[in-house]
N, C-alpha and C positions, 0 to 999 in steps of 0.2 A: 735416433736423430739422423737427419740426412747429412750428406757431405757438405752441402751448401751452408747449412746451419753451423756445422763445426768450423768451416772456413771463416764464417762471420765472427764466431766466438774467438777464434785464434787471432784474427786481425784486430778486433777490438781490444783484446788482451795485450797485444804487442803495442798498440797505440797508447794504452793506459800506462804500461811500464815505461815506454820511451818518454812520454810527456811528463811523467812523475819524476824521472831522473833529470830531465831538462829543468823542471820547476825547482827542484832542490838545488841544482847547480846555480840557477839564477838567484835564488834566495841567499845562497852562500856568498855570491858575488855582490850582494847588496841592492838588487833591484827587484821590482815586483813582476812576476812572470804572468802577464795578462794572457798571452797566447797559449801558454802551457795550461793555464787554468781552464781556458775554453776547451782545449783538447781533452783534458781530463773529464770535464763534465760531459762532453759529447761521447766519449768512449764508455763512460759509465751508463749513460742512457742507451747506447747501442748494446752493451752487454745485457742490460735488463730486458731489452726487447728481444734479443736472440735467445736468452735463457728461459723466458717465461713459458709455461706449459701451453700447448695448443689444445683447442677443443676437439678438432677433428683428428682422424687417424693420419699418420704420416704416409706419404706416398712412397 
């Protein structure tokens, strides 16, 4: 895999972990974490797109 792809996977993983921690802290505080849920969904979609196998050869 290329460096750009690894960077994307790393960034999406960091966003996923950060937004999950934020969502849990909001739930513990008693409110619904709308923004954190959106960030979690976006980062999961990003991870799926970055991790899926490519048809052509890597450059």
